[in-house]
Every structure is written in C-alpha cells, then in structure tokens.
N, C-alpha and C positions, 0 to 999 in steps of 0.2 A: 164701690165696685168698679165704676167707670174709671176712677183715677188709677186703681190697681191695674186694670187691663191696659190703659194707655201707657203707664210707666213700665209695663212689662215688655212692650214691643221693642224698645231699643236694646234691652238685655237679650231678647231672643235673637235680634239681628246680630248683635255682637257675638253671641254664642255660635250662630250659624257661620259667621266669618271665621271664628277660631276653629270650628270644625273643618272648614274648607282648607285653612292653612295647615291643620294637622294632617289632613288627607294628602296634601301636596308633600309635606315633610315625610310622611310614611312612604309615599311612592318613591321619593328621592333616596330614602334609606334602602329600600328594596333594590332600586337600580344600582346603588353603590355596592351593595353586597354581591349582586350578580356580576358586576364589573370586576370586583376583586377576585371572584372565582375564575373568570376568564383569564385574568392576568396571571394567576397562580398556575393555571394549566399551561401557560406558555404557548398559546395558539398564535399569538402575534409577538414580534420582537418588542422589547421594552421601548425602543425608539419610536415605534409606530403606535403602541398602546401603553403608555405609562400607567403606573398604579394609581389608585385613588389618592393615596398619601402623597405621591409625587405631584399630582395635579393640585391637591390642596395646598402644597407648598408653593406652587406657581401662583395660585390664587392669592396666597398671603403676600408673596413678593410683589405682585401687581398692585394689591391693595396698599401695601406699606409705602410704595414709591409714589402713590397717588394717581397713577395712570388709569387704574380701573375706576376709581371714583369719578375722576374727571370725564372718562369715556362714557360712563353711565349717565352722568348729568347732561353732557352735550347731546348724546343720542336721544334721551328722553325729551329734552327741549325741542329738538328737531321733530321728533315724533308728534308731540303735542301741537306744534305749529302746523305741520303738514296735514295732520288728520283734521284739525279744525278748518283749514282751507278746503279740504276735500268735502267735508260735511256741508259747509256753506255753499260751495259752488254746485255740488251734486244735488243738494236739496232744492236750490233755486231752479236749476235746469230741469230737474224732475217734475217740479210743479208746472213749469212752462210746457213741458211735454204733455202733461195732462190737459192743460188749458187749450193748447193748439194741436189738434189731432194730427194734421199732416206732418207737422214738425216732430210730433211724438213718434209716429211710425218710422220716419226717416232716421231720427236719432236713435231709436231703439235698435235697429239693425246695425247702425254705425257703432253704437256702444258695445254691443255683444262682441263684435269683431275686435275692438280695441281692448276689451276686458280680458280676452284670451291671449293678448300679446304679452310675452315674457317681460317682466319689469327690467331685467338686466339688459335687454336689448335696447332700452331707452338710454343707457349710460353713454355709449359712444356718440349718439346724436346730441345728448345734453352737453357733453364735454366740448364739442365743436360749436354748439349754439350758444351756450352760456359760460362755460369754462369750469375750472376747478374751484368752486366756491359753494357756500351754503345754499345759494339760490338754485344751483344745479341739482343739489341733493333734494331740495324741496320740490323741484319740478318733477323729478323721477318719482317721488312719493305720491304727489298729487295725481299725476297722469296714470299711476298704477292703481289708485284706489277710488278716484272720483266716480268712475263709471259704475262701481258697485252701489254707491249711494244713490246715484242718478237712477239706475234701473230699479232699485228697491222702492224708491219714492214713486216712480212711475207705475210700477206693477202693483204696489200696495194700495194706492188710491184708485187706480183704474179697476182693480178687481174687487172693490167693495160691493157686496151684494146689493142689487138695486132696491130690494125691499127695505133696507135700512134707510136709504135716502127718501123713498116715498113715505115711509112712516114718519120720519122726522119732519118732512115738509107738511104733511097732514096735521102735525101738531104745532105748526107755525114756525119751525126753524128755517132760517135762510141766511145767506151771506156768510159772514164770519162765524156766526153762531153754529151754523151747519158744519162748517169746516172744523171748528174748534171742538165741538162736543160729539160729532158723529164720525166725520171722515178720519180725523187723526186717530181716535181710539180704535176704529175698525181696521186701519192700516198699520197699527202699531206692531203686530207680530212680524210682518214683512219688513218694516222699517228697521227693527232691531236686528233681524238676520242680516240685512244689508250693512248695518253699522259694524257688526262683528266681522263680516267678510272684508269690509273696507279697512278695518283695523289690522286684520291679518295681512292683507295685500300691502298696506303701508309699512308694516313692520318688516316684511320680507324685502320690499324695495329699498327701505332705508339702510338695512345692513349691507345689502349688495352694493348700493351706491357708495357707502362709506368705505368699502374695501377698495374701490377703484378711484374715488374722487377725494375723500377727506384725508386730512392729516391729524385728525383727532376723532375719537369715538370708538365704540365697540368694534365696528367693522375695520377700523384702522389697526386696532390691536391684533385682530385676526390676520391682517395683511403682514404686519411686522413679524408675528409668530411664524407665518409661512416662509418669509424671507430668511429668518434665522433658524429654520427647521426646528423650532421649539414647540413640540406637540403639547407640552404642558400648558403653555400660554394659550394655544389654540383651544384645547379642550376646556380649560377654565373659563375662557370667554364664551364658548358655546354653551356651557352650563348656565352662565349668567343670562345669556340671551333666551335660553329655554325657560328659565325660571321667571324672568320678567314677562314673557309671553303668557305663560300659564297663570301667573298671579293676576295680571291685568284682565285676562279673559274671565277668570273664575270670580275674582273679587269685585271687579267693576262691572263688566258687561253682563255677566250672568245675574248679578244682584240687581242691576238696572232693569233688566228684562223682567225679572220676577216682581220688582216693585211696580213697574208700569202696568204689567198684566193684572196685578192685584188691585191697583188703583182704578183701572177701567173695567174691572169685573170680567176679565178674560180668562181667568184660571178655570180649569176643568173642575177642580175640587176646592171647596172652601170649608174652613173650620166652623 
C-alpha cells in the first residue's frame, strides 16, 4: 500500500501540470475566438489589429528565420541570471534587516520607496552609467525586483508569531535549528509571495530594458516591429511574452508554493 501511494504522487503531479497547461490552452483558444470576432466586425483597421491568422503567419515567419527562438533563449537566460541575483541579494539583505533593527527600519522605508519606482525610469540612468550591454539590462532587472525579495524576507521573518519561537525554544531549539525548522517554515507563505512579485517585476523590467538597450531578445523584436510598423510581429511577440509569464507563474511558482506549503504542513486542508 505504501509503495502504491508513493508511486502515485508523481502521476498526480504530472496530471495536475497537464490540467494547468490544458487550462492555459483553453483560455488562449477562447481569447483567439474573441479576437477573430472583433476582427470580423471591423472595429479597428487591419493595419492596427490584424487577424489571428495573420499574426500566426508572423509568428511562423519569426520562428522560421530563427529570430524568435534566439530571442526567447537570450531573454530567458537574462531572466534566470537577473532573478537569481535578486533572490541572493534580497534574501541576504532581508536577513540583515531582521538581525539589525535600526538598519531594518531605515532600509524598510527606503525599499518601499524604490519598489514603487517605475522600472523603465532606470533605463536612461543605466545607459549613462553602464552602457548598452547585458550588464545594464541585468542592473535594471535586479534594481526593479530585489526590493520585493528583501521586503518579503524582512516581513516574513519579522511577523512570525512569537508563540512559535517560545514553544520551539522551550523544546530545546536554538540557533540554526530554530532558523531551519521554525522560522523558515513560518515565513514561507510571505517569502513565496515575495518571490512571485520579484519574478513579475523582473520580467516587466527585462522586456522594457530590452526594447531600449538590447540588440537581441524579445524586447528587441518588439522594437523592430514598431520601427517597421509590423503589428503582426508585435502581437506575435506579445503573445509569446504573455504565454511565458503565465506558464512560468502557473507551472513553476504555483507548484513550488503548493509543494512547500504541503511539506511544511501549511495547507488549510489535507487529504
């Protein structure tokens, strides 16, 4: 019985992933149908709103010439690097804010102000400071997302119910054991929210920075489509950006949140 239950878990997880992908595909199909109806009604001129078939042809053209595949690869590589840097720096500074109260209070107000700063506003500053290169794009990504990780780490650990800490200390937990088995599980919901927000901020900042700085990537394809007045290229690239964002959030972050909450016993309902 134990072997059956253990072996069934991966299948259930794979089934849930397939259900999520099916939901995304169904949503995209409904969106495409509504788009076709608007196109047939002639509300917008074809140059401003091409048909789904025309955009699909533009997608095929971009894919066949290799620019779309190369753009996705470069953009995702930048995203992975920038997001990893944000998580590392934000987590470390967030822990330091918890450890040193005066620093935490000052940095908290400072971070809230910078977190609300539009990511695109960093681009002119970055161009003059760093230049037109990948380091400039990474800088825009990190400065746009690191404060979300920082604040979620600070708030998540700082707002742990004191009774958890007292109960753990009474049972002999201290030092790293207290941090590993009590503080991290209790702060997990807030940490996951911060990671999802940081991913969203990094994604927005990356595409915006690529439009103005990069010569390759999804943002660059948008920029070229604008210069050529090619709405098909623009909409095809926008759909790719949308699908990547939806799939990453649903398949990676949502699954990660559910797995961590289940592991630490934080789910409201259990089977």
